[in-house]
Residue, then its C-alpha position, 0 to 999 in steps of 0.5 A: m566841271t567847274g566854272t565862273g561867270g556873272q550876271w547883269s540885270s535891269v528890272g522893276t519900275p523904276r528900273r534898278d540895275n544889278f551886277t554880280p561879276f563872280l558866280a562860281h559853280a562846280g558839278i558832276r555829270t554821269g551817263l545813265t544810258d547812251s542817250w540819258d545822263i544826270g547832273y548835279r551842281l552847287a552854284t552861287v545864285v543871284l536873282p534879278y533884284s538888288s535886294v537879293g544877294p548871291s547865295l549857295g544853291a544846288a540843282i539836279d537835272v536829267k538830260h536826254r539826247l534826242t538825236a543819234r550819237e553820229s548825227p552832225w547836229q545834236v539836240a538834247v532836252v534838259a529838265g531840272m530842279g534847283y533850290a537856293y537859300l537866299d537873303i531877301q531884304g535882311q531875312s533868310k528865305n528859300a527858293w525853288s526853281p524848276g526849269v527846262d532847256v533845249i540845246i542844239s549843237h554842231p561841231i565846227d572843227p574837230g576841236y570846237t563845237a558851237f551850241v545854242d540853248l533855249r531856256y525857261i526857268y520858274t522860281e518861287m520864294p514861298s517863305a518870303s513875305g506874301g509867299a510864292t504868290a507875291n515872290h516869283f519870276q519866270v525867265f525866258g531866254t537864249g544862250a550861245g557858246v563854244k566848247i573848246n577841246l583843250k586835250k582829249n579829256v579837258s575842255m573849256t566852254p565860254e557862254i553868254g545868254v540874254f534873258n527876259f525876267n517877268g515876276s514880282m518881289v514883295n508883290q511889286t512887279a519886277n520885270g526886266i532883262g538880264v545878261q549872263y556870261g561864264v566859262v566852264l572847265g570840264f574834265v572827262f574821267 
């Protein structure tokens, strides 16, 4: 799978807006059993703070389908961990991000499947000034999209999400909101 998207956020007091229109990613997902699979992806990462620019990150996750394959409503849980190397206020830093998603999907036509997801991510930057205690945030939010089957083994999935950011950067509160959008082109081999 490969895709792109973007993120707008408004955080802090006073409010600072940040917009990154292009965030690329590419990854692979493979089945482990009938209801378990594992995924890995490389992605550009942007945090909701104007002092942090996009950088390359990686994530690995495990997905478990909770419903029977033939069920018209599908429910899955995804747990994962991400790592990114970031440039914060002119200094190179790293960030760790464990997270969990709950995905609910339902076919609306043979070629279209709608879905919503509920997401929680915690990110900390232990090498930033003040360590993880002064540089961390939580993301709570929801997204929605549609998987469009273009061919038997090719799909396109546009998605949009709204998220609430709570945290601090260099020990200053930086709470706010964000909107992410994107589209993924998927291939089944």
